[in-house]
LOMAR-708598 format. One line per field, with one value per residue: residue number from 1; residue in one letter; x, y, z of N, C-alpha, C in turn. Coordinates in steps of 0.1 Angstrom, whole numbers, plus 5000, padded with zeros to 4 digits. Layout:
BEGIN
dodo <- NUM_...
kolro <- A_...
n_xx <- X_...
n_yy <- Y_...
n_zz <- Z_...
ca_xx <- X_...
ca_yy <- Y_...
ca_zz <- Z_...
c_xx <- X_...
c_yy <- Y_...
c_zz <- Z_...
***
This chain:
BEGIN
dodo <- 1_2_3_4_5_6_7_8_9_10_11_12_13_14_15_16_17_18_19_20_21_22_23_24_25_26_27_28_29_30_31_32_33_34_35_36_37_38_39_40_41_42_43_44_45_46_47_48_49_50_51_52_53_54_55_56_57_58_59_60_61_62_63_64_65_66_67_68_69_70_71_72_73_74_75_76_77_78_79_80_81_82_83_84_85_86_87_88_89_90_91_92_93_94_95_96_97_98_99_100_101_102_103_104_105_106_107_108_109_110_111_112_113_114_115_116_117_118_119_120_121_122_123_124_125_126_127_128_129_130_131_132_133_134_135_136_137_138_139_140_141_142_143_144_145_146_147_148_149_150_151_152_153_154_155_156_157_158_159_160_161_162_163_164_165_166_167_168_169_170_171_172_173_174_175_176_177_178_179_180_181_182_183_184_185_186_187_188_189_190_191_192_193_194_195_196_197_198_199_200_201_202_203_204_205_206_207_208_209_210_211_212_213_214_215_216_217_218_219_220_221_222_223_224_225_226_227_228_229_230_231_232_233_234_235_236_237_238_239_240_241_242_243_244_245_246_247_248_249_250_251_252_253_254_255_256_257_258_259_260_261_262_263_264_265_266_267_268_269_270_271_272_273_274_275_276
kolro <- X_X_X_X_X_X_X_X_X_X_X_X_X_X_X_X_X_X_X_X_X_X_X_X_X_X_X_X_X_X_X_X_X_X_X_X_X_X_X_X_X_X_X_X_X_X_X_X_X_X_X_X_X_X_X_X_X_X_X_X_X_X_X_X_X_X_X_X_X_X_X_X_X_X_X_X_X_X_X_X_X_X_X_X_X_X_X_X_X_X_X_X_X_X_X_X_X_X_X_X_X_X_X_X_X_X_X_X_X_X_X_X_X_X_X_X_X_X_X_X_X_X_X_X_X_X_X_X_X_X_X_X_X_X_X_X_X_X_X_X_X_X_X_X_X_X_X_X_X_X_X_X_X_X_X_X_X_X_X_X_X_X_X_X_X_X_X_X_X_X_X_X_X_X_X_X_X_X_X_X_X_X_X_X_X_X_X_X_X_X_X_X_X_X_X_X_X_X_X_X_X_X_X_X_X_X_X_X_X_X_X_X_X_X_X_X_X_X_X_X_X_X_X_X_X_X_X_X_X_X_X_X_X_X_X_X_X_X_X_X_X_X_X_X_X_X_X_X_X_X_X_X_X_X_X_X_X_X_X_X_X_X_X_X_X_X_X_X_X_X_X_X_X_X_X_X
n_xx <- 4877_4877_4864_4839_4830_4827_4808_4786_4773_4781_4801_4811_4804_4827_4825_4807_4822_4849_4884_4895_4878_4886_4912_4908_4895_4910_4933_4920_4915_4942_4944_4946_4927_4927_4952_4976_4975_4991_4980_4977_4970_4939_4935_4944_4930_4903_4906_4915_4891_4871_4881_4877_4850_4844_4863_4880_4874_4885_4907_4934_4937_4963_4969_4991_4993_4990_4970_4959_4946_4919_4885_4871_4836_4831_4843_4877_4892_4918_4949_4951_4927_4900_4882_4896_4899_4880_4867_4893_4922_4946_4953_4977_5006_5030_5053_5045_5031_5052_5069_5055_5059_5089_5090_5082_5056_5038_5020_5011_5016_5003_5016_5026_5042_5065_5083_5091_5115_5121_5128_5114_5124_5119_5110_5105_5115_5131_5130_5155_5187_5200_5209_5203_5175_5150_5125_5113_5099_5077_5095_5106_5087_5081_5079_5104_5109_5085_5081_5105_5102_5077_5061_5052_5047_5024_5023_5007_5002_5002_5003_5029_5054_5074_5073_5076_5105_5139_5157_5154_5155_5162_5169_5146_5131_5140_5139_5139_5166_5195_5218_5250_5265_5299_5303_5288_5279_5254_5230_5210_5181_5175_5202_5211_5196_5200_5195_5174_5156_5124_5107_5095_5088_5056_5037_5027_5002_4986_4969_4967_4975_4983_5011_5036_5063_5093_5108_5135_5149_5143_5129_5104_5073_5046_5012_4986_4966_4946_4912_4906_4933_4961_4992_5010_5000_5007_5035_5042_5040_5058_5091_5110_5120_5090_5081_5061_5056_5043_5019_4985_4964_4934_4928_4904_4873_4856_4830_4794_4785_4807_4811_4788_4792_4814_4805_4782_4786_4812_4823_4802_4800_4814_4841_4865_4854_4836_4804_4776
n_yy <- 4845_4860_4842_4841_4866_4865_4844_4858_4872_4896_4900_4897_4867_4842_4846_4869_4890_4906_4899_4925_4939_4932_4939_4967_4971_4962_4978_5002_4999_5005_5032_5056_5077_5114_5113_5123_5113_5101_5095_5072_5066_5044_5014_5026_5051_5043_5031_5052_5067_5051_5048_5073_5076_5059_5047_5068_5096_5122_5120_5134_5138_5135_5140_5131_5146_5173_5182_5190_5181_5171_5167_5151_5142_5123_5097_5100_5094_5093_5105_5130_5139_5163_5160_5156_5181_5190_5205_5208_5220_5231_5235_5229_5219_5194_5204_5216_5193_5175_5188_5188_5161_5165_5181_5162_5156_5140_5110_5085_5066_5052_5029_5012_4985_4964_4945_4931_4926_4907_4926_4948_4963_4979_4976_4995_5000_4981_4948_4926_4932_4963_4980_4963_4955_4931_4939_4972_4995_5024_5038_5054_5075_5090_5074_5066_5090_5093_5069_5071_5094_5095_5087_5060_5033_5018_4991_4982_4951_4926_4892_4872_4847_4859_4884_4887_4886_4871_4889_4921_4931_4955_4983_5005_5019_5023_4996_4982_4974_4984_4988_5001_5029_5038_5010_4989_4972_4958_4977_4990_5007_5025_5034_5042_5066_5082_5114_5120_5098_5088_5065_5038_5010_4995_4977_4954_4944_4919_4901_4878_4879_4897_4914_4922_4944_4936_4960_4960_4939_4944_4926_4910_4896_4875_4885_4881_4855_4857_4848_4814_4810_4791_4784_4767_4775_4803_4803_4790_4808_4829_4840_4837_4825_4824_4840_4827_4828_4847_4851_4859_4846_4845_4872_4894_4894_4917_4938_4937_4963_4978_4970_4979_5006_5008_5004_5019_5046_5053_5044_5043_5047_5030_5029_5017_4995_4967_4975_4968
n_zz <- 5186_5161_5144_5154_5151_5122_5118_5128_5107_5104_5086_5052_5034_5018_4983_4982_4979_4963_4952_4946_4962_4989_4990_4989_5013_5033_5031_5035_5063_5074_5076_5101_5120_5116_5103_5080_5046_5018_4986_4958_4923_4918_4937_4961_4961_4963_4988_5006_5004_5012_5039_5048_5048_5070_5094_5098_5095_5096_5083_5063_5028_5004_4970_4946_4922_4929_4947_4981_5011_4999_4997_4982_4968_4949_4932_4923_4889_4885_4899_4888_4883_4880_4901_4921_4932_4946_4974_4986_5004_4993_4959_4937_4927_4918_4934_4959_4970_4973_4990_5013_5020_5022_5045_5066_5070_5060_5071_5063_5035_5003_4980_4949_4933_4910_4916_4950_4977_5005_5025_5019_4999_4967_4933_4906_4881_4860_4847_4847_4835_4841_4818_4796_4795_4802_4805_4807_4829_4837_4858_4888_4894_4916_4935_4952_4965_4979_4995_5010_5026_5039_5070_5074_5051_5030_5008_4979_4961_4937_4945_4933_4925_4908_4916_4944_4955_4961_4959_4944_4909_4906_4924_4931_4952_4984_5011_5042_5046_5034_5005_5011_4998_4984_4989_4988_5010_5031_5050_5078_5073_5093_5099_5074_5066_5088_5105_5091_5092_5093_5092_5077_5053_5065_5058_5036_5012_4996_4972_4984_5010_5042_5049_5073_5089_5108_5124_5137_5127_5099_5082_5065_5075_5075_5084_5083_5064_5036_5035_5024_5016_5019_5039_5024_4995_4997_5001_4979_4959_4965_4963_4984_5016_5038_5069_5091_5118_5134_5125_5126_5117_5097_5074_5082_5064_5042_5058_5056_5055_5048_5022_5010_5011_4996_4971_4967_4975_4975_4950_4928_4901_4890_4884_4892_4903_4894_4881_4902
ca_xx <- 4872_4873_4855_4827_4824_4823_4796_4772_4769_4784_4807_4806_4810_4832_4817_4798_4832_4860_4899_4896_4871_4891_4924_4903_4891_4924_4940_4914_4917_4954_4943_4942_4918_4936_4963_4978_4977_4995_4974_4979_4958_4935_4930_4947_4921_4894_4911_4913_4877_4864_4883_4872_4835_4842_4869_4890_4866_4892_4920_4937_4943_4970_4970_5004_4994_4990_4958_4960_4933_4908_4873_4860_4826_4829_4858_4887_4897_4933_4955_4951_4914_4897_4874_4905_4904_4868_4868_4907_4928_4956_4952_4988_5013_5040_5062_5037_5028_5064_5072_5049_5068_5101_5087_5079_5042_5029_5018_5009_5016_5001_5023_5028_5056_5067_5089_5095_5121_5118_5131_5107_5131_5109_5115_5093_5120_5134_5132_5167_5198_5192_5214_5196_5164_5139_5112_5114_5088_5080_5105_5102_5072_5080_5079_5115_5107_5073_5083_5117_5098_5065_5066_5051_5043_5019_5024_4995_5008_4998_5011_5034_5068_5083_5072_5079_5118_5148_5165_5148_5164_5168_5163_5140_5126_5146_5132_5145_5178_5199_5232_5257_5272_5297_5309_5279_5276_5240_5230_5198_5173_5176_5215_5214_5188_5204_5186_5162_5148_5112_5099_5096_5072_5050_5029_5022_4989_4986_4957_4969_4978_4987_5026_5042_5078_5100_5116_5147_5155_5138_5124_5088_5065_5031_5004_4973_4962_4933_4902_4909_4949_4968_5005_5015_4997_5014_5049_5045_5039_5068_5105_5120_5112_5083_5080_5047_5056_5036_5007_4974_4952_4928_4922_4890_4867_4849_4815_4783_4785_4819_4808_4778_4798_4823_4798_4769_4792_4828_4826_4789_4800_4821_4853_4875_4850_4822_4791_4765
ca_yy <- 4858_4863_4831_4845_4876_4863_4836_4865_4876_4909_4899_4891_4853_4842_4847_4878_4898_4901_4901_4936_4946_4928_4948_4980_4973_4960_4991_5014_4998_5008_5044_5060_5093_5125_5109_5127_5102_5104_5083_5070_5062_5029_5010_5037_5062_5036_5028_5064_5073_5042_5051_5086_5072_5050_5048_5079_5105_5133_5119_5145_5133_5143_5133_5135_5156_5187_5186_5188_5180_5169_5163_5147_5133_5114_5092_5106_5083_5092_5116_5142_5141_5175_5158_5157_5193_5193_5207_5207_5231_5237_5229_5236_5211_5185_5210_5215_5184_5168_5198_5182_5150_5169_5187_5152_5158_5127_5099_5071_5067_5039_5027_4997_4981_4955_4936_4935_4916_4906_4938_4961_4970_4978_4978_4999_5003_4971_4937_4921_4939_4978_4986_4956_4948_4922_4948_4985_5001_5039_5042_5058_5082_5095_5061_5066_5100_5091_5059_5076_5105_5090_5079_5046_5031_5003_4986_4972_4942_4911_4880_4863_4844_4866_4896_4886_4880_4873_4903_4926_4932_4972_4990_5017_5025_5015_4994_4984_4968_4989_4987_5015_5035_5028_4997_4977_4965_4959_4986_4993_5020_5038_5039_5048_5079_5090_5123_5121_5087_5089_5053_5029_5001_4992_4966_4949_4940_4915_4896_4866_4880_4910_4914_4935_4944_4937_4973_4958_4930_4948_4913_4908_4883_4872_4889_4875_4850_4859_4836_4804_4808_4782_4787_4763_4784_4816_4800_4785_4821_4837_4837_4838_4817_4833_4838_4826_4826_4858_4850_4860_4839_4849_4885_4896_4898_4931_4937_4942_4978_4983_4968_4990_5019_5010_5004_5026_5059_5056_5040_5039_5047_5015_5033_5008_4983_4964_4978_4955
ca_zz <- 5184_5147_5138_5162_5143_5110_5119_5131_5096_5102_5076_5039_5032_5004_4970_4983_4977_4952_4955_4948_4973_5001_4990_4992_5027_5040_5028_5044_5077_5078_5078_5113_5120_5117_5097_5064_5036_5004_4979_4943_4916_4919_4950_4974_4961_4969_5004_5015_5004_5023_5053_5052_5051_5081_5107_5099_5087_5098_5073_5053_5017_4995_4958_4940_4911_4935_4957_4995_5018_4990_5003_4971_4972_4938_4931_4911_4880_4886_4910_4883_4879_4885_4912_4935_4938_4953_4990_4991_5010_4982_4945_4932_4920_4925_4944_4972_4976_4977_5001_5027_5026_5027_5060_5074_5073_5055_5082_5055_5019_4997_4967_4942_4926_4901_4925_4963_4984_5020_5035_5014_4987_4958_4919_4897_4870_4849_4849_4841_4834_4838_4805_4787_4804_4797_4804_4814_4835_4838_4868_4902_4894_4929_4946_4960_4974_4990_5006_5018_5033_5047_5083_5071_5037_5028_4994_4974_4951_4931_4946_4924_4926_4900_4921_4957_4951_4970_4957_4935_4900_4905_4938_4929_4965_4996_5022_5057_5047_5019_5002_5014_4986_4972_4993_4985_5021_5037_5063_5083_5069_5102_5097_5063_5064_5099_5112_5082_5093_5099_5094_5065_5051_5075_5054_5023_5013_4983_4970_4991_5023_5045_5056_5081_5089_5119_5124_5139_5116_5088_5077_5064_5081_5074_5097_5081_5055_5031_5033_5013_5012_5030_5041_5013_4985_4999_4999_4966_4952_4970_4959_4995_5026_5046_5083_5095_5132_5139_5116_5136_5114_5087_5072_5081_5052_5043_5062_5046_5056_5041_5008_5008_5009_4986_4958_4965_4980_4973_4936_4922_4887_4885_4879_4896_4908_4884_4887_4905
c_xx <- 4866_4864_4840_4821_4821_4809_4784_4768_4771_4793_4805_4811_4815_4821_4808_4808_4842_4873_4901_4890_4879_4905_4919_4903_4903_4932_4933_4915_4933_4955_4939_4935_4930_4949_4963_4982_4978_4989_4978_4968_4953_4931_4935_4935_4910_4893_4908_4898_4869_4868_4878_4856_4832_4850_4879_4884_4874_4907_4922_4944_4950_4972_4983_5005_4993_4980_4962_4947_4919_4897_4863_4849_4823_4843_4865_4891_4912_4937_4954_4937_4907_4889_4885_4904_4893_4872_4883_4912_4938_4953_4964_4996_5023_5048_5056_5036_5039_5071_5069_5057_5081_5100_5083_5063_5031_5029_5019_5010_5013_5010_5022_5041_5054_5073_5090_5103_5116_5120_5124_5113_5122_5113_5105_5100_5124_5133_5144_5178_5195_5197_5207_5186_5155_5126_5114_5101_5090_5090_5098_5087_5071_5079_5090_5111_5095_5077_5095_5114_5085_5069_5062_5045_5036_5018_5013_5002_5002_5009_5015_5048_5078_5081_5077_5092_5128_5156_5157_5159_5171_5162_5159_5137_5132_5138_5139_5159_5183_5213_5241_5263_5287_5303_5301_5274_5263_5240_5214_5192_5177_5192_5218_5207_5193_5194_5173_5152_5135_5103_5103_5084_5069_5041_5029_5011_4987_4972_4956_4970_4981_5001_5027_5057_5084_5110_5129_5155_5156_5131_5109_5084_5051_5022_4992_4971_4946_4924_4906_4924_4954_4984_5014_5013_5005_5026_5051_5044_5047_5080_5113_5111_5105_5083_5065_5046_5048_5022_4994_4961_4947_4927_4909_4884_4860_4835_4808_4784_4796_4818_4797_4782_4810_4815_4786_4773_4804_4829_4811_4788_4808_4836_4866_4872_4839_4814_4782_4753
c_yy <- 4860_4853_4836_4855_4875_4853_4845_4873_4891_4910_4892_4877_4853_4839_4860_4891_4895_4904_4918_4945_4942_4936_4961_4981_4970_4970_5001_5011_5001_5023_5049_5075_5103_5124_5118_5117_5106_5091_5084_5066_5047_5026_5020_5046_5054_5034_5041_5069_5065_5047_5066_5086_5064_5050_5060_5090_5120_5132_5131_5137_5143_5132_5140_5146_5170_5191_5181_5189_5180_5160_5157_5138_5123_5109_5095_5095_5082_5105_5129_5146_5156_5172_5158_5171_5199_5193_5208_5220_5236_5229_5235_5224_5202_5191_5210_5203_5174_5176_5193_5170_5155_5174_5174_5152_5145_5113_5086_5072_5052_5039_5013_4996_4967_4944_4940_4925_4915_4916_4951_4966_4968_4981_4983_5005_4994_4959_4930_4931_4954_4984_4977_4948_4941_4932_4960_4991_5019_5045_5046_5064_5088_5084_5061_5077_5098_5080_5063_5085_5105_5083_5064_5045_5017_5001_4977_4965_4931_4903_4871_4860_4855_4879_4897_4877_4880_4883_4908_4929_4946_4977_5004_5026_5017_5009_4995_4979_4973_4987_5001_5018_5041_5014_4986_4971_4971_4967_4987_5005_5031_5044_5048_5062_5089_5100_5123_5108_5089_5077_5046_5022_4994_4977_4966_4942_4935_4908_4883_4868_4893_4907_4924_4934_4945_4949_4970_4950_4936_4938_4914_4895_4885_4875_4879_4868_4855_4847_4828_4802_4800_4788_4780_4770_4795_4812_4798_4799_4833_4832_4838_4830_4826_4828_4839_4827_4837_4859_4849_4851_4844_4865_4886_4901_4912_4928_4941_4957_4985_4981_4978_5004_5021_5012_5013_5043_5063_5055_5035_5038_5037_5019_5023_4995_4979_4970_4968_4958
c_zz <- 5169_5140_5143_5154_5130_5109_5124_5120_5095_5090_5064_5039_5017_4992_4970_4982_4967_4957_4957_4960_4987_5001_4994_5008_5037_5043_5038_5059_5083_5081_5092_5111_5123_5109_5082_5057_5023_4995_4964_4937_4918_4932_4961_4974_4967_4986_5011_5015_5013_5039_5057_5057_5064_5093_5106_5090_5087_5091_5064_5039_5007_4980_4949_4929_4917_4943_4970_5001_5011_4999_4991_4976_4960_4936_4919_4902_4883_4895_4903_4878_4886_4899_4924_4942_4948_4970_4995_4997_5000_4970_4938_4923_4927_4937_4957_4978_4980_4989_5014_5028_5030_5042_5070_5077_5070_5065_5074_5042_5013_4982_4962_4940_4918_4909_4940_4969_4998_5028_5028_5004_4975_4943_4910_4883_4857_4856_4841_4843_4833_4823_4791_4792_4795_4794_4813_4817_4835_4847_4879_4903_4908_4939_4957_4972_4983_4999_5014_5028_5042_5060_5081_5058_5037_5013_4991_4961_4949_4936_4936_4928_4923_4906_4935_4956_4962_4971_4943_4921_4900_4916_4934_4941_4976_5005_5037_5059_5033_5017_5004_5002_4992_4977_4990_4998_5026_5048_5066_5077_5080_5102_5086_5060_5077_5105_5102_5083_5100_5102_5083_5061_5062_5071_5039_5021_4997_4981_4976_5008_5028_5054_5064_5083_5103_5118_5127_5130_5100_5078_5078_5070_5077_5085_5095_5066_5050_5030_5022_5009_5023_5031_5028_5001_4986_4995_4985_4956_4957_4967_4970_5005_5036_5061_5088_5111_5140_5133_5126_5129_5101_5087_5074_5070_5053_5051_5053_5043_5047_5026_5002_5002_4998_4971_4955_4969_4974_4954_4928_4907_4882_4880_4881_4900_4898_4891_4891_4899
***
């Protein structure tokens, strides 16, 4: 069925879109109508604005710096851009937007990370030993709070073996299988969070594939491979053994209509996408 759709020229052919285009479109397809979406700077902003123009016109966007229900008609360059305020219900600060998370009102959050393991544990803190790191990153920046309290989280990341690891160097943001404190024993997220459990990581969108998680085992599996990417290429760029048993085939490329909206409506200034 997917091949038939691609062949009818509704979808863009290889060379007619970039990796960033595909990432933005794949992320936008994760947004359901009427959902409350917590978005960060960059591709998440592109994704939610594209979703609002296509399949999810009634989604409610929260930007971390303090705006709720933004209806911006021009692309914010960051979550602190004054354009985030346009049409919003609340323009306040971190306290109010994180209060929405604490109340369990956020359906979907888009996040990134430096490292991720097969259970969705994410590192945005250090590479190497915490006290003597090879590289130190800005830290959580809300990553832990957002991932822990949203009903589901989608991570957007670059696919590299050093980023998709057997075990992350530092657990900034817990996934589906976390260590119990202080014993260090592994336990399921549902057990660790107890009555505060609302959900967890639901997908990872990389520049090579879309992954999803089995909520019972907590393990990541390959959902679709991006056009031109083989199982061998994907495995070579991953630090743990991938599960291809539920792979549905290729990720559908952007449609010509989605690309037109991305470049002509969402980002005509070329803030995140190169101007055509």
